[in-house]
C-alpha positions as CSV (number, residue, x, y, z in Angstrom):
1,M,95.0,168.9,-77.0
2,T,97.8,166.1,-76.4
3,K,100.7,166.2,-74.9
4,F,103.0,166.3,-77.6
5,T,101.3,169.3,-79.0
6,A,101.5,171.0,-75.8
7,I,105.0,170.3,-76.0
8,F,105.9,171.2,-79.4
9,I,104.0,174.7,-78.5
10,L,106.1,175.4,-75.6
11,I,109.0,174.6,-77.3
12,F,108.3,176.8,-80.2
13,A,107.0,179.7,-78.1
14,L,110.5,179.5,-76.2
15,Y,112.2,179.5,-79.7
16,L,110.3,182.8,-80.6
17,S,111.5,184.2,-77.7
18,L,115.0,183.7,-77.9
19,E,114.9,185.7,-81.2
20,T,113.9,188.4,-79.4
21,I,116.5,188.3,-76.9
22,P,119.1,191.3,-77.8
23,S,122.6,190.0,-78.6
24,F,125.4,191.1,-76.5
25,A,128.3,191.3,-78.7
26,D,128.4,193.0,-81.9
27,V,131.3,194.8,-84.1
28,T,132.3,197.7,-82.1
29,E,130.5,200.9,-82.9
30,S,134.0,202.5,-84.9
31,Q,133.4,199.3,-87.4
32,K,129.7,199.5,-88.1
33,P,130.7,202.0,-91.1
34,E,133.2,199.1,-92.2
35,V,130.2,196.2,-92.1
36,E,127.2,198.9,-93.5
37,H,130.3,199.8,-96.5
38,L,130.7,195.7,-97.3
39,L,126.7,195.2,-97.1
40,E,126.5,197.9,-99.3
41,F,129.7,197.1,-101.5
42,V,127.6,193.4,-101.9
43,E,123.9,194.8,-102.5
44,S,125.2,197.4,-105.5
45,S,128.0,194.6,-106.9
46,N,127.4,193.4,-110.5
47,C,129.1,190.3,-109.3
48,L,127.3,187.0,-109.3
49,F,127.5,185.1,-105.9
50,E,127.6,181.4,-105.6
51,R,126.2,179.7,-103.0
52,N,125.9,176.1,-103.0
53,G,125.9,176.1,-106.6
54,S,123.2,178.5,-106.9
55,Q,123.8,181.9,-108.2
56,H,122.5,184.9,-106.9
57,D,122.6,188.9,-107.6
58,G,124.1,191.0,-105.6
59,K,120.8,192.3,-103.7
60,E,119.6,188.8,-102.7
61,A,123.3,188.1,-101.6
62,A,123.3,191.1,-99.2
63,K,119.9,189.9,-97.8
64,H,121.4,186.7,-96.7
65,I,124.6,187.8,-95.5
66,K,122.4,190.3,-93.4
67,R,120.5,187.0,-92.3
68,K,123.5,185.5,-91.1
69,Y,124.8,188.5,-89.8
70,K,121.9,188.7,-87.1
71,H,122.1,185.2,-86.7
72,F,125.8,185.2,-85.4
73,R,125.8,188.8,-84.0
74,D,126.7,187.7,-80.6
75,Q,129.8,186.1,-82.0
76,I,130.8,188.7,-84.1
77,T,132.9,191.4,-82.5
78,T,135.1,192.7,-85.6
79,T,134.6,193.6,-89.2
80,E,136.7,190.2,-90.1
81,E,134.7,187.9,-87.7
82,F,131.6,189.9,-90.1
83,V,133.0,188.2,-92.9
84,E,134.4,185.0,-91.4
85,F,130.7,184.4,-89.7
86,S,128.7,186.1,-92.8
87,G,130.3,186.4,-96.2
88,T,132.3,183.3,-96.4
89,K,130.9,180.2,-96.5
90,S,127.8,177.6,-95.9
91,T,126.8,176.8,-92.4
92,I,125.1,173.9,-93.8
93,S,127.3,172.5,-96.7
94,G,130.7,174.4,-95.6
95,K,131.6,175.4,-99.2
96,N,133.4,178.3,-99.7
97,Y,130.8,181.5,-101.7
98,L,132.2,182.5,-104.7
99,I,132.1,185.5,-106.4
100,Y,132.0,186.2,-110.3
101,C,133.0,189.1,-111.7
102,G,133.1,190.0,-115.3
103,N,135.0,187.3,-117.7
104,N,137.5,187.1,-114.3
105,E,137.9,183.5,-112.5
106,P,135.9,183.2,-109.7
107,I,137.0,184.5,-106.2
108,E,135.8,183.0,-102.8
109,S,133.9,185.7,-101.2
110,S,136.2,185.9,-97.9
111,V,139.0,187.0,-100.2
112,W,136.9,189.7,-102.0
113,L,135.1,191.2,-99.3
114,L,138.7,191.4,-97.2
115,E,140.2,193.3,-100.3
116,E,137.6,195.7,-100.3
117,L,137.8,196.4,-96.3
118,T,141.8,197.0,-96.9
119,L,140.4,199.5,-99.8
120,F,137.9,201.2,-97.2
121,R,140.0,201.2,-94.2
122,N,142.9,203.1,-96.7
123,Q,140.5,205.9,-97.8
124,S,138.6,206.8,-94.5
């Protein structure tokens, strides 16, 4: 085994071990139902989600948002931060996600999600 290979294996093993370290932050227990509701709202939506120029259905969008939530969980302490870190824009390009519902003009996903959060809170 070359020195380069050994270093690569060591770095990769360290990366994998970091993926299993539990997060120390997350939304409060009282806000978890809000996050769950927003994820279900996205997943069951008939709207299209545009991410970096590609459109996705609700199930694909929810899967992507869940991955981002898992990645940023240690930086998220409120439902609003969940929206900001997981459902607003591309981390790579910085482009805002857009939502296309029917014949309506596209709307930024942050606006769409925060409107739904407000409706959910008013019904609770």
